Backbone as numpy.savetxt, mean C-alpha at the origin, in Angstrom:
# Nx Ny Nz CAx CAy CAz Cx Cy Cz
-6.58 16.90 29.12 -7.02 15.57 28.65 -5.91 14.91 27.81
-5.54 13.71 28.21 -4.52 12.97 27.47 -5.16 12.36 26.23
-4.53 12.55 25.09 -5.01 11.97 23.83 -4.27 10.66 23.58
-5.03 9.59 23.43 -4.42 8.27 23.21 -3.92 8.12 21.78
-4.76 8.50 20.83 -4.45 8.25 19.41 -4.56 9.53 18.59
-3.65 9.66 17.65 -3.76 10.68 16.61 -3.89 9.97 15.27
-5.05 10.10 14.64 -5.22 9.57 13.28 -4.56 10.54 12.30
-3.69 10.04 11.46 -3.02 10.86 10.46 -3.43 10.35 9.08
-4.09 11.22 8.32 -4.72 10.80 7.07 -4.20 11.66 5.91
-3.27 11.14 5.12 -2.82 11.86 3.91 -3.98 11.94 2.92
-4.05 13.04 2.21 -5.17 13.22 1.29 -4.75 14.04 0.08
-5.13 13.55 -1.08 -4.99 14.33 -2.31 -6.10 13.93 -3.28
-7.04 14.82 -3.46 -8.17 14.59 -4.36 -8.91 13.30 -4.01
-9.31 13.20 -2.75 -10.02 12.02 -2.27 -11.47 12.35 -1.91
-12.05 13.32 -2.62 -13.42 13.73 -2.34 -14.40 12.56 -2.37
-14.15 11.60 -3.24 -15.07 10.47 -3.40 -15.09 9.55 -2.19
-14.00 9.54 -1.40 -13.88 8.55 -0.32 -13.71 9.13 1.08
-13.19 10.34 1.20 -12.73 10.80 2.51 -13.85 10.93 3.54
-15.05 11.25 3.10 -16.14 11.37 4.08 -16.45 10.01 4.71
-16.46 8.95 3.90 -16.70 7.61 4.45 -15.58 7.23 5.41
-14.35 7.58 5.06 -13.20 7.31 5.92 -13.38 8.00 7.27
-13.68 9.28 7.26 -13.79 10.06 8.49 -15.01 9.65 9.31
-16.09 9.33 8.64 -17.27 8.86 9.36 -16.98 7.56 10.11
-16.21 6.67 9.49 -15.87 5.41 10.16 -15.01 5.65 11.39
-14.20 6.71 11.37 -13.37 7.04 12.53 -14.21 7.68 13.63
-15.06 8.62 13.25 -15.94 9.30 14.21 -16.84 8.30 14.94
-17.22 7.23 14.26 -18.16 6.26 14.82 -17.49 5.17 15.66
-16.23 5.39 16.03 -15.54 4.41 16.86 -16.19 4.28 18.24
-16.21 3.06 18.74 -16.71 2.81 20.09 -15.58 3.08 21.09
-15.14 4.32 21.08 -13.99 4.76 21.87 -14.23 6.23 22.18
-13.89 6.69 23.39 -14.18 8.08 23.76 -13.62 9.08 22.75
-14.48 9.93 22.20 -14.06 10.86 21.16 -12.97 11.80 21.64
-13.02 12.17 22.92 -12.01 13.10 23.43 -10.65 12.46 23.59
-10.57 11.13 23.40 -9.31 10.41 23.58 -8.56 10.19 22.26
-9.12 10.69 21.16 -8.40 10.60 19.89 -8.65 11.86 19.07
-7.68 12.18 18.22 -7.81 13.32 17.32 -7.65 12.87 15.88
-8.18 13.68 14.98 -8.12 13.37 13.55 -7.39 14.50 12.84
-6.30 14.13 12.16 -5.50 15.11 11.42 -5.49 14.71 9.95
-6.06 15.55 9.11 -6.03 15.34 7.67 -4.92 16.22 7.10
-4.02 15.60 6.35 -2.90 16.34 5.76 -3.11 16.38 4.25
-3.44 17.57 3.76 -3.82 17.70 2.35 -2.61 18.03 1.48
-2.44 17.23 0.44 -1.27 17.34 -0.44 -1.64 18.05 -1.75
-2.33 19.20 -1.61 -2.65 20.01 -2.79 -3.88 19.56 -3.55
-4.92 19.16 -2.83 -6.15 18.72 -3.50 -6.75 19.85 -4.32
-7.28 19.51 -5.50 -7.95 20.48 -6.34 -9.46 20.23 -6.37
-9.91 19.22 -5.63 -11.35 18.96 -5.51 -11.84 19.47 -4.15
-12.93 18.95 -3.64 -13.54 19.42 -2.40 -13.07 18.63 -1.17
-11.95 17.95 -1.27 -11.50 17.09 -0.17 -11.40 17.85 1.15
-10.74 18.98 1.16 -10.57 19.74 2.40 -11.90 20.23 2.94
-12.77 20.68 2.07 -14.09 21.15 2.49 -14.89 20.03 3.14
-14.80 18.84 2.55 -15.51 17.68 3.11 -14.91 17.27 4.45
-13.60 17.40 4.60 -12.91 16.91 5.80 -13.11 17.81 7.02
-13.24 19.10 6.82 -13.22 20.05 7.94 -14.26 19.78 9.03
-15.51 19.41 8.70 -16.48 19.16 9.78 -16.12 17.97 10.67
-15.27 17.07 10.19 -14.92 15.86 10.93 -13.56 15.95 11.60
-12.62 16.62 10.96 -11.22 16.61 11.43 -10.98 17.66 12.51
-10.08 17.33 13.43 -9.63 18.31 14.41 -8.67 19.30 13.79
-7.90 18.82 12.82 -6.95 19.68 12.12 -6.92 19.28 10.65
-6.89 20.27 9.78 -6.62 20.04 8.36 -5.35 20.82 8.04
-4.28 20.10 7.75 -2.95 20.69 7.55 -2.59 20.63 6.07
-2.01 21.70 5.57 -1.57 21.72 4.17 -0.13 21.22 4.06
0.10 20.39 3.06 1.46 19.89 2.76 1.59 19.86 1.24
1.93 21.01 0.68 1.92 21.16 -0.78 3.26 20.78 -1.40
3.19 20.13 -2.54 4.39 19.88 -3.35 5.41 18.94 -2.74
4.97 18.02 -1.88 5.91 17.08 -1.27 5.42 15.65 -1.52
6.31 14.68 -1.34 5.96 13.28 -1.53 5.18 12.76 -0.33
4.57 11.60 -0.52 3.65 11.08 0.49 4.32 10.81 1.83
5.61 10.42 1.82 6.31 10.20 3.08 6.37 11.46 3.92
6.65 12.58 3.27 6.71 13.85 3.98 5.31 14.29 4.43
4.30 13.97 3.64 2.92 14.26 4.05 2.62 13.57 5.38
2.99 12.30 5.49 2.77 11.56 6.74 3.59 12.17 7.88
4.83 12.54 7.60 5.69 13.13 8.64 5.13 14.46 9.15
4.59 15.27 8.26 4.00 16.55 8.65 2.80 16.31 9.57
2.01 15.29 9.25 0.89 14.94 10.14 1.37 14.51 11.51
2.44 13.72 11.54 2.98 13.25 12.80 3.50 14.41 13.65
4.10 15.41 12.99 4.64 16.55 13.73 3.54 17.41 14.35
2.33 17.32 13.80 1.21 18.08 14.35 0.41 17.30 15.39
0.78 16.03 15.61 0.00 15.14 16.48 0.31 15.34 17.96
-0.71 15.12 18.79 -0.58 15.19 20.24 -0.77 13.84 20.91
-1.16 12.84 20.15 -1.45 11.54 20.73 -0.21 10.75 21.09
-0.36 9.85 22.07 0.74 8.95 22.44 1.02 7.96 21.33
-0.05 7.60 20.60 0.06 6.63 19.51 -0.38 7.29 18.21
0.35 7.02 17.15 0.01 7.53 15.83 -0.66 6.41 15.04
-1.83 6.71 14.49 -2.56 5.74 13.67 -2.64 6.28 12.25
-1.88 5.66 11.35 -1.86 6.10 9.96 -2.93 5.33 9.18
-3.86 6.09 8.61 -4.93 5.54 7.80 -4.99 6.34 6.51
-5.28 5.70 5.39 -5.39 6.44 4.13 -6.82 6.94 3.93
-6.95 8.01 3.16 -8.23 8.68 2.99 -9.25 7.86 2.21
-8.79 6.83 1.52 -9.72 5.98 0.77 -9.97 4.65 1.48
-9.81 4.66 2.81 -10.03 3.46 3.61 -11.03 3.73 4.73
-11.71 2.68 5.16 -12.60 2.77 6.31 -12.23 1.70 7.32
-12.63 1.93 8.58 -12.38 0.97 9.66 -13.69 0.65 10.36
-13.76 -0.54 10.96 -14.99 -0.90 11.68 -15.02 -0.20 13.04
-16.16 -0.27 13.71 -16.41 0.55 14.90 -15.53 0.19 16.10
-14.95 -1.00 16.12 -14.14 -1.41 17.27 -12.64 -1.44 16.95
-12.25 -0.83 15.87 -10.85 -0.84 15.44 -9.95 -0.23 16.50
-10.33 0.91 17.05 -9.49 1.56 18.06 -9.42 0.77 19.36
-10.50 0.14 19.73 -10.50 -0.69 20.93 -9.47 -1.80 20.79
-9.44 -2.44 19.62 -8.47 -3.51 19.39 -7.05 -2.95 19.34
-6.89 -1.78 18.72 -5.56 -1.16 18.65 -5.02 -0.87 20.04
-5.88 -0.36 20.90 -5.47 -0.05 22.27 -5.12 -1.32 23.03
-5.91 -2.36 22.83 -5.64 -3.64 23.50 -4.30 -4.22 23.05
-4.03 -4.15 21.76 -2.75 -4.64 21.24 -1.58 -3.87 21.84
-1.72 -2.56 21.92 -0.65 -1.74 22.48 -0.46 -2.03 23.97
-1.54 -2.28 24.67 -1.43 -2.60 26.10 -0.68 -3.91 26.32
-0.82 -4.85 25.36 -0.15 -6.14 25.48 1.36 -5.99 25.34
1.80 -5.11 24.45 3.23 -4.89 24.25 3.44 -3.51 23.63
3.88 -2.57 24.43 4.02 -1.19 23.99 5.23 -0.98 23.07
6.08 -1.99 22.93 7.26 -1.85 22.08 7.03 -2.32 20.65
5.87 -2.91 20.41 5.58 -3.47 19.08 4.92 -2.41 18.20
5.32 -2.38 16.93 4.64 -1.57 15.92 3.64 -2.48 15.22
2.39 -2.06 15.18 1.33 -2.91 14.64 0.85 -2.41 13.28
0.47 -3.36 12.44 -0.10 -3.03 11.14 -1.22 -3.98 10.79
-2.02 -3.61 9.83 -3.12 -4.46 9.39 -3.04 -4.76 7.91
-4.06 -5.42 7.43 -4.15 -5.75 6.01 -5.34 -5.07 5.37
-5.65 -5.48 4.15 -6.70 -4.82 3.36 -7.86 -5.78 3.10
-9.07 -5.28 3.36 -10.28 -6.02 3.06 -10.91 -5.48 1.77
-11.60 -6.34 1.06 -12.29 -5.93 -0.16 -13.59 -5.21 0.18
-13.95 -4.18 -0.58 -15.27 -3.57 -0.39 -16.36 -4.52 -0.86
-17.59 -4.26 -0.45 -18.69 -5.15 -0.81 -18.94 -5.20 -2.31
-18.64 -4.10 -2.99 -18.90 -4.03 -4.44 -17.63 -4.25 -5.26
-16.72 -5.08 -4.76 -15.43 -5.30 -5.42 -15.60 -5.83 -6.84
-14.77 -5.33 -7.75 -14.77 -5.80 -9.13 -13.92 -7.07 -9.24
-13.95 -7.69 -10.41 -13.14 -8.90 -10.60 -11.66 -8.59 -10.46
-11.24 -7.38 -10.86 -9.84 -7.01 -10.73 -9.44 -6.99 -9.25
-10.26 -6.39 -8.41 -9.97 -6.35 -6.98 -9.96 -7.75 -6.37
-10.95 -8.56 -6.73 -11.07 -9.90 -6.14 -9.90 -10.79 -6.53
-9.44 -10.68 -7.76 -8.37 -11.57 -8.21 -6.98 -10.99 -7.96
-6.92 -9.74 -7.52 -5.64 -9.17 -7.11 -5.45 -9.36 -5.60
-6.47 -9.05 -4.83 -6.40 -9.22 -3.38 -7.04 -10.56 -3.02
-6.33 -11.61 -3.32 -6.87 -12.96 -3.12 -7.16 -13.21 -1.65
-8.27 -13.90 -1.41 -8.63 -14.26 -0.04 -8.60 -15.77 0.12
-8.07 -16.21 1.25 -8.00 -17.63 1.56 -9.01 -18.01 2.62
-8.95 -19.21 3.15 -9.90 -19.67 4.16 -9.84 -18.86 5.45
-8.69 -18.23 5.73 -8.56 -17.42 6.94 -8.91 -15.96 6.68
-9.26 -15.62 5.44 -9.60 -14.24 5.12 -8.57 -13.62 4.20
-8.38 -12.32 4.35 -7.48 -11.60 3.46 -6.03 -11.99 3.69
-5.23 -11.83 2.64 -3.81 -12.11 2.72 -3.09 -10.94 3.38
-2.42 -11.19 4.48 -1.73 -10.12 5.19 -0.40 -9.78 4.51
-0.04 -8.50 4.47 1.23 -8.11 3.85 2.41 -8.56 4.69
3.56 -8.66 4.06 4.78 -9.04 4.78 5.33 -7.87 5.58
5.09 -6.64 5.10 5.58 -5.44 5.76 4.42 -4.48 6.02
4.69 -3.43 6.77 3.68 -2.43 7.07 3.18 -1.77 5.79
1.90 -1.49 5.75 1.33 -0.72 4.64 0.77 0.58 5.22
0.92 1.67 4.46 0.63 3.00 4.97 -0.80 3.22 5.42
-1.74 2.41 4.93 -3.14 2.62 5.28 -3.54 1.99 6.61
-2.60 1.33 7.29 -2.92 0.74 8.60 -1.65 0.51 9.40
-1.26 1.54 10.14 -0.08 1.45 11.01 -0.41 2.10 12.35
-0.07 1.42 13.43 -0.19 2.00 14.77 1.19 1.94 15.42
1.73 3.11 15.76 3.09 3.21 16.27 3.15 4.32 17.32
3.94 4.13 18.35 4.08 5.17 19.36 4.86 6.35 18.79
4.63 7.51 19.35 5.34 8.70 18.90 6.85 8.54 19.09
7.25 7.90 20.20 8.67 7.67 20.47 9.30 6.77 19.42
8.61 5.69 19.06 9.13 4.77 18.05 9.21 5.44 16.68
8.22 6.26 16.38 8.22 6.97 15.10 9.42 7.91 15.01
9.69 8.61 16.11 10.84 9.53 16.14 12.15 8.76 16.02
12.24 7.63 16.71 13.46 6.82 16.64 13.72 6.33 15.23
12.66 6.00 14.52 12.80 5.51 13.13 13.01 6.65 12.14
12.94 7.89 12.63 13.14 9.10 11.81 12.08 9.25 10.73
10.90 8.72 11.03 9.78 8.92 10.13 9.94 8.24 8.79
9.10 8.67 7.85 9.12 8.10 6.50 10.16 8.81 5.63
10.67 8.10 4.64 11.64 8.67 3.70 10.92 9.67 2.80
11.30 10.94 2.89 10.60 11.99 2.16 10.94 11.99 0.67
11.93 11.19 0.26 12.32 11.17 -1.15 11.41 10.29 -1.99
10.75 9.33 -1.36 10.02 8.31 -2.11 8.63 8.78 -2.51
8.30 8.57 -3.79 6.96 8.87 -4.27 5.98 7.77 -3.93
6.50 6.57 -3.74 5.70 5.43 -3.30 6.65 4.45 -2.61
6.09 3.44 -1.95 6.93 2.46 -1.27 7.55 2.98 0.01
7.10 4.15 0.47 7.65 4.71 1.70 7.27 3.88 2.93
6.14 3.16 2.83 5.71 2.33 3.96 6.58 1.09 4.11
6.91 0.44 2.98 7.79 -0.73 3.03 9.18 -0.33 3.53
9.68 0.77 3.03 10.99 1.28 3.47 10.97 1.56 4.98
9.90 2.18 5.45 9.75 2.49 6.88 9.77 1.20 7.70
9.05 0.20 7.23 8.98 -1.09 7.91 10.35 -1.74 7.99
11.08 -1.74 6.88 12.39 -2.38 6.85 13.38 -1.67 7.78
13.28 -0.34 7.85 14.19 0.40 8.74 13.89 0.12 10.20
12.63 -0.06 10.54 12.27 -0.43 11.92 12.88 -1.78 12.26
12.78 -2.73 11.33 13.37 -4.05 11.57 14.88 -3.97 11.70
15.52 -3.13 10.88 16.97 -2.97 10.95 17.41 -2.43 12.30
16.55 -1.66 12.95 16.84 -1.12 14.28 16.42 -2.07 15.40
16.17 -3.33 15.00 15.77 -4.38 15.95 14.39 -4.14 16.54
13.60 -3.37 15.84 12.22 -3.16 16.28 11.35 -4.35 15.92
10.24 -4.49 16.63 9.33 -5.61 16.40 8.06 -5.11 15.71
7.69 -5.80 14.63 6.50 -5.46 13.87 5.55 -6.66 13.88
4.29 -6.39 14.10 3.28 -7.45 14.05 2.16 -7.01 13.11
1.91 -7.82 12.08 0.82 -7.57 11.15 -0.35 -8.46 11.56
-1.51 -7.86 11.78 -2.64 -8.61 12.31 -3.95 -8.21 11.64
-4.84 -9.17 11.48 -6.15 -8.88 10.91 -7.00 -8.02 11.85
-6.57 -7.90 13.10 -7.30 -7.05 14.05 -7.29 -5.59 13.60
-6.32 -5.22 12.78 -6.22 -3.84 12.30 -6.49 -3.74 10.80
-7.25 -4.69 10.28 -7.64 -4.62 8.87 -8.41 -3.33 8.57
-8.23 -2.83 7.36 -9.02 -1.71 6.87 -9.68 -2.13 5.55
-10.81 -1.51 5.24 -11.45 -1.75 3.96 -10.99 -0.67 2.98
-10.38 -1.11 1.90 -9.80 -0.17 0.94 -10.80 0.09 -0.18
-11.29 1.31 -0.25 -12.28 1.67 -1.26 -11.64 2.10 -2.57
-10.37 2.48 -2.52 -9.72 3.06 -3.70 -8.84 2.10 -4.47
-9.12 0.80 -4.40 -8.36 -0.17 -5.19 -8.50 0.12 -6.69
-7.53 -0.32 -7.44 -7.68 -0.31 -8.90 -8.82 -1.25 -9.27
-9.77 -0.74 -10.04 -10.97 -1.52 -10.33 -11.04 -2.01 -11.78
-10.12 -1.54 -12.60 -10.05 -1.95 -14.00 -8.61 -2.27 -14.37
-8.43 -2.96 -15.49 -7.08 -3.26 -15.97 -6.29 -1.97 -16.20
-6.93 -0.98 -16.81 -6.26 0.28 -17.09 -5.75 0.95 -15.82
-6.61 1.02 -14.80 -6.19 1.66 -13.55 -5.16 0.82 -12.81
-5.23 -0.50 -12.98 -4.24 -1.40 -12.38 -2.85 -1.14 -12.96
-2.77 -1.04 -14.28 -1.49 -0.75 -14.94 -0.98 0.63 -14.52
-1.87 1.61 -14.51 -1.49 2.97 -14.15 -0.94 3.03 -12.73
-1.57 2.30 -11.83 -1.10 2.32 -10.43 0.27 1.67 -10.30
0.48 0.56 -11.00 1.79 -0.10 -10.91 2.89 0.75 -11.54
2.55 1.48 -12.59 3.52 2.39 -13.20 3.91 3.48 -12.21
2.93 3.95 -11.45 3.21 4.98 -10.43 4.11 4.41 -9.33
3.81 3.20 -8.89 4.63 2.58 -7.84 6.08 2.39 -8.32
6.26 2.08 -9.58 7.60 1.81 -10.11 8.48 3.05 -10.11
7.88 4.22 -9.95 8.67 5.45 -9.94 9.62 5.52 -8.74
9.35 4.71 -7.72 10.20 4.72 -6.52 11.50 3.94 -6.73
11.59 3.15 -7.79 12.76 2.29 -7.98 14.06 3.08 -8.07
14.03 4.22 -8.77 15.26 4.96 -9.02 15.71 5.78 -7.81
14.80 5.99 -6.85 15.14 6.80 -5.68 16.24 6.16 -4.86
16.15 4.84 -4.71 17.14 4.11 -3.92 17.48 2.81 -4.65
18.44 2.88 -5.54 18.80 1.73 -6.38 19.24 0.54 -5.51
19.98 0.81 -4.44 20.48 -0.26 -3.57 19.33 -1.07 -3.00
18.31 -0.38 -2.50 17.14 -1.08 -1.97 16.37 -1.79 -3.07
16.28 -1.15 -4.22 15.54 -1.75 -5.34 16.15 -3.07 -5.76
17.48 -3.11 -5.82 18.17 -4.34 -6.23 17.89 -5.49 -5.26
17.61 -5.16 -4.01 17.32 -6.18 -3.01 15.85 -6.61 -3.04
15.06 -5.95 -3.86 13.63 -6.25 -3.97 13.41 -7.31 -5.05
12.92 -8.50 -4.68 12.72 -9.56 -5.68 11.81 -9.14 -6.84
10.81 -8.30 -6.54 9.90 -7.86 -7.60 10.65 -7.00 -8.62
11.54 -6.14 -8.16 12.34 -5.31 -9.06 13.18 -6.21 -9.98
13.77 -7.26 -9.42 14.57 -8.19 -10.23 13.69 -8.85 -11.29
12.48 -9.25 -10.92 11.57 -9.86 -11.88 11.20 -8.88 -12.99
11.00 -7.61 -12.60 10.69 -6.59 -13.60 11.84 -6.45 -14.60
13.07 -6.48 -14.11 14.24 -6.40 -14.98 14.30 -7.62 -15.90
14.07 -8.81 -15.34 14.09 -10.03 -16.14 12.99 -10.01 -17.20
11.80 -9.54 -16.80 10.70 -9.47 -17.75 11.02 -8.49 -18.88
11.62 -7.35 -18.53 12.02 -6.37 -19.55 13.01 -7.00 -20.52
14.00 -7.73 -19.98 15.00 -8.37 -20.83 14.37 -9.44 -21.71
13.40 -10.18 -21.13 12.73 -11.23 -21.91 11.92 -10.64 -23.05
11.28 -9.51 -22.81 10.50 -8.85 -23.87 11.43 -8.39 -24.99
12.54 -7.76 -24.64 13.49 -7.29 -25.65 14.10 -8.46 -26.42
14.37 -9.56 -25.69 14.94 -10.73 -26.37 13.94 -11.33 -27.35
12.66 -11.35 -26.95 11.63 -11.90 -27.83 11.49 -11.06 -29.09
11.50 -9.74 -28.93 11.39 -8.85 -30.09 12.59 -9.03 -31.01
13.79 -9.08 -30.40 15.00 -9.23 -31.20 15.06 -10.56 -31.94
14.68 -11.62 -31.25 14.75 -12.95 -31.87 13.74 -13.09 -33.00
12.57 -12.47 -32.85 11.58 -12.52 -33.92 12.03 -11.67 -35.11
12.65 -10.52 -34.81 13.11 -9.65 -35.88 14.24 -10.30 -36.68
15.12 -11.03 -35.98 16.27 -11.65 -36.64 16.04 -13.13 -36.96
14.81 -13.57 -36.73 14.38 -14.92 -37.10 15.31 -15.99 -36.50
15.44 -15.97 -35.19 16.22 -16.99 -34.47 15.24 -17.81 -33.63
14.72 -18.89 -34.16 13.64 -19.65 -33.51 13.99 -20.13 -32.10
15.22 -20.61 -31.90 15.58 -21.14 -30.59 15.50 -20.06 -29.52
16.10 -18.89 -29.81 16.06 -17.78 -28.86 14.64 -17.27 -28.68
13.87 -17.28 -29.75 12.47 -16.84 -29.66 11.69 -17.73 -28.72
11.91 -19.05 -28.82 11.21 -19.99 -27.94 11.58 -19.75 -26.48
12.88 -19.58 -26.22 13.33 -19.35 -24.85 12.77 -18.04 -24.28
12.83 -16.97 -25.07 12.40 -15.67 -24.57 10.88 -15.62 -24.37
10.13 -16.23 -25.28 8.67 -16.27 -25.13 8.29 -17.10 -23.91
9.01 -18.20 -23.71 8.75 -19.04 -22.52 9.02 -18.25 -21.24
10.09 -17.46 -21.25 10.41 -16.63 -20.07 9.32 -15.60 -19.84
8.83 -14.99 -20.91 7.75 -14.00 -20.79 6.49 -14.59 -20.18
6.25 -15.86 -20.46 5.07 -16.53 -19.90 5.32 -17.01 -18.47
6.56 -17.41 -18.18 6.87 -18.02 -16.89 6.97 -17.01 -15.74
7.49 -15.82 -16.02 7.73 -14.85 -14.94 6.42 -14.42 -14.27
5.39 -13.99 -15.01 4.12 -13.67 -14.33 3.49 -14.89 -13.67
3.72 -16.09 -14.24 3.19 -17.30 -13.62 3.78 -17.51 -12.23
5.07 -17.18 -12.08 5.73 -17.30 -10.78 5.07 -16.38 -9.76
4.72 -15.16 -10.20 4.04 -14.23 -9.31 2.66 -14.74 -8.90
1.96 -15.33 -9.86 0.63 -15.87 -9.56 0.71 -17.00 -8.55
1.68 -17.91 -8.75 1.86 -19.01 -7.81 2.20 -18.48 -6.41
3.04 -17.46 -6.35 3.41 -16.88 -5.06 2.20 -16.29 -4.37
1.37 -15.56 -5.11 0.19 -14.93 -4.50 -0.80 -15.98 -3.99
-0.98 -17.04 -4.77 -1.88 -18.11 -4.34 -1.33 -18.81 -3.10
-0.03 -19.03 -3.07 0.57 -19.71 -1.91 0.45 -18.86 -0.65
0.71 -17.55 -0.77 0.64 -16.67 0.39 -0.78 -16.54 0.92
-1.73 -16.43 0.01 -3.12 -16.22 0.44 -3.81 -17.52 0.83
-3.24 -18.67 0.40 -3.87 -19.98 0.60 -5.24 -20.03 -0.08
-5.35 -19.27 -1.16 -6.61 -19.21 -1.89 -6.94 -20.58 -2.48
-8.17 -20.99 -2.31 -8.60 -22.32 -2.78 -9.42 -22.26 -4.07
-9.57 -21.07 -4.61 -10.32 -20.92 -5.85 -9.41 -21.25 -7.02
-9.38 -22.52 -7.39 -8.48 -23.00 -8.43 -9.21 -23.27 -9.74
-10.36 -22.67 -9.90 -11.08 -22.82 -11.16 -10.24 -22.20 -12.30
-10.25 -22.82 -13.48 -9.44 -22.30 -14.59 -9.66 -20.82 -14.86
-10.92 -20.38 -14.83 -11.21 -18.97 -15.10 -10.52 -18.07 -14.08
-10.58 -18.45 -12.80 -9.97 -17.64 -11.75 -8.46 -17.59 -11.90
-7.86 -18.74 -12.23 -6.41 -18.78 -12.42 -5.98 -17.92 -13.60
-6.75 -17.96 -14.67 -6.42 -17.16 -15.85 -6.52 -15.67 -15.54
-7.57 -15.27 -14.81 -7.75 -13.86 -14.47 -6.63 -13.37 -13.53
-6.25 -14.21 -12.56 -5.16 -13.85 -11.65 -3.85 -13.72 -12.44
-3.63 -14.65 -13.35 -2.42 -14.61 -14.18 -2.40 -13.36 -15.05
-3.54 -13.01 -15.63 -3.63 -11.81 -16.47 -3.27 -10.56 -15.66
-3.68 -10.51 -14.41 -3.35 -9.37 -13.56 -1.86 -9.30 -13.27
-1.21 -10.44 -13.13 0.24 -10.43 -12.91 0.98 -10.00 -14.17
0.44 -10.36 -15.32 1.04 -9.88 -16.58 0.94 -8.36 -16.66
-0.24 -7.82 -16.38 -0.42 -6.37 -16.45 0.33 -5.66 -15.32
0.49 -6.35 -14.20 1.30 -5.80 -13.10 2.73 -5.53 -13.58
3.32 -6.52 -14.23 4.69 -6.37 -14.73 4.76 -5.33 -15.84
3.75 -5.30 -16.69 3.73 -4.29 -17.76 3.71 -2.88 -17.15
2.88 -2.69 -16.14 2.81 -1.39 -15.47 4.12 -1.01 -14.83
4.75 -1.97 -14.17 6.04 -1.69 -13.53 7.12 -1.33 -14.56
7.11 -2.03 -15.68 8.08 -1.72 -16.75 7.83 -0.33 -17.31
6.57 0.01 -17.54 6.23 1.35 -18.05 6.72 2.42 -17.09
6.49 2.21 -15.79 6.95 3.17 -14.79 8.45 3.27 -14.72
9.12 2.14 -14.82 10.58 2.13 -14.77 11.18 2.85 -15.97
10.66 2.58 -17.15 11.14 3.25 -18.37 10.85 4.74 -18.30
9.68 5.08 -17.78 9.32 6.49 -17.65 10.27 7.24 -16.74
10.65 6.61 -15.61 11.60 7.21 -14.69 12.95 7.38 -15.37
13.35 6.35 -16.12 14.67 6.39 -16.77 14.79 7.55 -17.73
13.66 8.00 -18.28 13.70 9.09 -19.25 13.74 10.47 -18.59
13.47 10.55 -17.28 13.43 11.84 -16.61 14.79 12.25 -16.11
């Protein structure tokens, strides 16, 4: 029997979500014998593996490695013609595979990706971070690890994910495919519902600090990342504000405080423009702006933390 798809699901302490993820895959309106499910466990200390075993065709251990290598290990165990990367805290609707197969039939050379949908019980942090416009969710500019469909041949040609990166391995993977003249299409047809979004300010900051740990892995790529540049500018603006207040230099204090306010505002404007969000109520704008402020704070915390290691 030829297997069309291999679902590859990285997992680490996802007991709260993985059953819903796997149930959504099992319930696909697609012949069960035509796809396999591979859960790659990255050292879970909860019941994730126990929960996964009744649903998965394979549960593979990948201890002590970064998420890129976890995905690569899953790919090496796959038998499917197409690799479908889904995260353990995401679910898909019942016709997701049908659409994925249709997209691949239209052009077998294209690497496809989807975006993120809000869960029904989304908090204000989720709603104001993942802004939705009149056409629905805002699609990412590059592939995201929770929704990628790629042929085994294309994956091998791209040499898989960068095993050095603790985060951002999906963006790096996407950029390398483009550098090799590969074609990527991001479509709402492959949207996933993300259950594991940051739901509070504290978890939002913590997640951004974790993402920032990837900056030092590849400085050259980081310098080319506009967000990294903004993080550096924000860090400089904060230090300038502290220095100017300490040394009582009003002119410099005004400039540095203005910069501290303007940089997150630029991010908010960018997010609203990309999503085409029409919710311009003052309260919504303030909440979105507050999230961009905490986003930068988290990134700075992560960057400083890396610098100390």
